[in-house]
C-alpha positions as CSV (number, residue, x, y, z in Angstrom):
1,M,-10.6,9.8,2.2
2,L,-8.9,7.9,4.9
3,T,-7.6,5.4,2.1
4,S,-5.9,8.0,0.1
5,A,-4.0,9.5,3.3
6,V,-2.6,5.9,4.3
7,L,-1.7,5.2,0.9
8,T,0.1,8.9,0.6
9,F,1.8,8.0,4.1
10,I,3.0,4.3,2.4
11,L,4.2,6.1,-0.4
12,L,6.0,8.4,1.7
13,H,7.7,6.0,3.6
14,L,8.8,3.8,0.3
15,A,10.6,7.0,-1.1
16,F,12.1,7.5,2.3
17,G,13.1,4.1,2.4
18,L,14.6,4.0,-1.0
19,A,16.4,7.2,-0.3
20,V,18.0,6.1,3.0
21,G,18.9,2.7,1.3
22,F,20.4,4.4,-1.6
23,F,22.3,6.9,0.6
24,I,23.8,4.0,2.7
25,L,24.8,2.1,-0.4
26,M,26.9,5.0,-1.8
27,F,28.3,5.7,1.6
28,A,29.4,2.1,1.9
29,L,31.3,2.0,-1.4
30,K,33.2,4.9,-0.6
31,Q,34.6,3.4,2.8
32,E,38.1,2.0,2.7
33,I,37.7,-0.5,5.8
34,K,36.4,-3.7,4.4
35,W,33.9,-4.5,7.3
36,F,32.4,-1.0,7.0
37,K,31.9,-1.8,3.3
38,I,30.1,-5.3,3.9
39,L,28.0,-4.2,6.7
40,G,26.9,-1.0,4.5
41,L,26.0,-2.9,1.7
42,V,24.4,-5.7,3.6
43,F,22.0,-3.0,5.5
44,G,21.6,-0.7,2.3
45,W,20.1,-3.7,0.2
46,I,18.0,-4.9,3.3
47,I,16.5,-1.5,3.4
48,I,15.9,-1.3,-0.2
49,A,14.2,-5.0,-0.1
50,L,12.1,-4.0,2.6
51,S,11.0,-0.9,0.6
52,A,10.2,-2.8,-2.3
53,L,8.2,-5.2,-0.1
54,L,6.3,-2.4,1.3
55,M,5.5,-1.2,-2.3
56,L,4.1,-4.7,-3.4
57,I,1.9,-4.6,-0.1
58,A,0.8,-1.2,-0.9
59,T,-0.2,-2.2,-4.6
60,V,-1.9,-5.5,-3.2
61,S,-4.0,-3.1,-0.6
62,A,-4.9,-0.7,-3.2
63,I,-6.3,-3.3,-5.6
64,R,-8.3,-5.1,-3.1
65,A,-9.7,-2.1,-1.1
66,P,-12.5,-1.3,-3.6
67,M,-13.5,-5.0,-3.5
68,Y,-14.2,-5.1,0.4
69,G,-14.8,-1.4,1.1
70,P,-13.1,0.4,4.0
71,Y,-14.3,-2.0,7.0
72,G,-14.2,-5.5,5.0
73,P,-16.7,-7.5,3.4
74,M,-20.1,-7.0,4.0
75,H,-22.0,-9.8,6.1
76,P,-24.6,-11.9,4.0
77,M,-27.6,-10.9,6.1
78,M,-26.9,-7.4,5.4
79,Q,-26.7,-7.5,1.6
80,Q,-30.2,-6.2,0.0
81,E,-30.4,-8.7,-2.6
82,G,-33.7,-10.4,-1.4
83,T,-35.6,-7.5,-0.4
84,S,-38.9,-6.3,-2.1
85,R,-37.9,-2.7,-2.3
86,P,-34.5,-1.4,-3.4
87,C,-32.1,0.4,-1.0
88,P,-32.9,4.4,-1.4
89,F,-29.2,5.1,-1.2
90,Q,-28.3,3.1,-4.2
91,Y,-28.1,4.5,-7.6
92,Q,-31.3,3.7,-9.7
93,Q,-31.5,3.7,-13.3
94,P,-34.4,6.4,-14.6
95,K,-37.7,4.7,-15.8
96,Q,-38.4,4.3,-19.4
97,R,-41.8,6.0,-20.6
């Protein structure tokens, strides 16, 4: 639940960043003062590049999240591979008759 809320928050920031970057680029292209135009183009592309970087980071985080779970990797002593009885909360296959 928390992971989906965080990813939604990140995606909203991504959309907002792309929109602001595009708005600054369009505003800069309409300017007649040369340094306004250059400054707007530089800031617009910086914002768009940071939004693209955020998109890559969010994608990598979404791919890695199921591997480690919400709290990081499990400590080897906490894994129940060597126990004599299985964990009651894990899914078990029904026994064949």
